[in-house]
C-alpha positions as CSV (number, residue, x, y, z in Angstrom):
1,X,69.1,-28.3,-131.7
2,X,72.1,-27.3,-129.6
3,X,72.4,-25.6,-126.3
4,X,72.1,-21.8,-126.3
5,X,75.3,-19.9,-125.9
6,X,76.3,-18.0,-122.7
7,X,75.3,-14.6,-124.2
8,X,71.8,-15.9,-125.2
9,X,71.4,-17.2,-121.7
10,X,72.3,-13.9,-120.3
11,X,69.9,-12.2,-122.5
12,X,67.1,-14.3,-121.2
13,X,68.1,-14.0,-117.6
14,X,65.2,-12.8,-115.2
15,X,67.4,-11.2,-112.5
16,X,70.8,-9.7,-111.8
17,X,71.8,-12.5,-109.6
18,X,71.1,-15.0,-112.4
19,X,73.3,-12.8,-114.7
20,X,76.1,-12.9,-112.2
21,X,76.0,-16.6,-111.8
22,X,76.2,-17.0,-115.6
23,X,79.2,-14.6,-115.7
24,X,80.9,-16.8,-113.1
25,X,80.2,-19.8,-115.0
26,X,81.8,-18.1,-118.1
27,X,84.9,-17.4,-116.0
28,X,85.4,-21.2,-115.9
29,X,86.0,-21.4,-119.6
30,X,89.7,-21.1,-119.6
31,X,90.1,-21.1,-123.4
32,X,87.5,-18.5,-124.1
33,X,89.0,-15.5,-125.9
34,X,89.2,-11.9,-124.6
35,X,86.8,-11.0,-127.4
36,X,84.2,-13.6,-126.2
37,X,84.6,-12.7,-122.5
38,X,84.0,-8.9,-123.6
39,X,81.0,-9.8,-125.5
40,X,79.7,-11.7,-122.4
41,X,80.2,-8.6,-120.2
42,X,78.5,-6.3,-122.7
43,X,75.5,-8.7,-122.9
44,X,75.4,-8.6,-119.1
45,X,75.5,-4.9,-118.8
46,X,72.8,-4.4,-121.5
47,X,70.5,-6.9,-119.8
48,X,71.0,-5.4,-116.2
49,X,69.8,-2.1,-117.8
50,X,66.9,-3.7,-119.2
51,X,65.9,-5.1,-116.1
52,X,66.4,-1.8,-114.1
53,X,64.5,0.4,-116.7
54,X,60.9,1.1,-116.0
55,X,58.6,-0.6,-118.6
56,X,57.8,1.7,-121.5
57,X,54.0,2.6,-121.7
58,X,52.3,1.3,-124.9
59,X,51.6,3.7,-127.7
60,X,48.1,4.0,-129.2
61,X,47.9,2.6,-132.5
62,X,48.0,5.1,-135.5
63,X,45.3,5.2,-137.9
64,X,47.3,4.6,-141.1
65,X,44.3,3.2,-143.0
66,X,42.8,6.6,-143.5
67,X,44.1,8.3,-146.6
68,X,45.3,11.9,-146.3
69,X,45.1,14.4,-149.1
70,X,43.6,14.0,-152.5
71,X,42.7,10.6,-154.0
72,X,44.1,9.9,-157.4
73,X,41.9,8.4,-160.0
């Protein structure tokens, strides 16, 4: 199995500092295209928003096993 790409590592980053260090690591890739660099930036922005967002409360499970309406025979 190969090493994960930079975008994948950014998605798994635990802090904003780690994201910034990964982006600075990406700046060293001199042959990376503009599209690839833009993808890294978008991944970093998305992950930073995820880290800053408050956790969503869990929703109670719906009772979908119960049938509603008339039963067909």
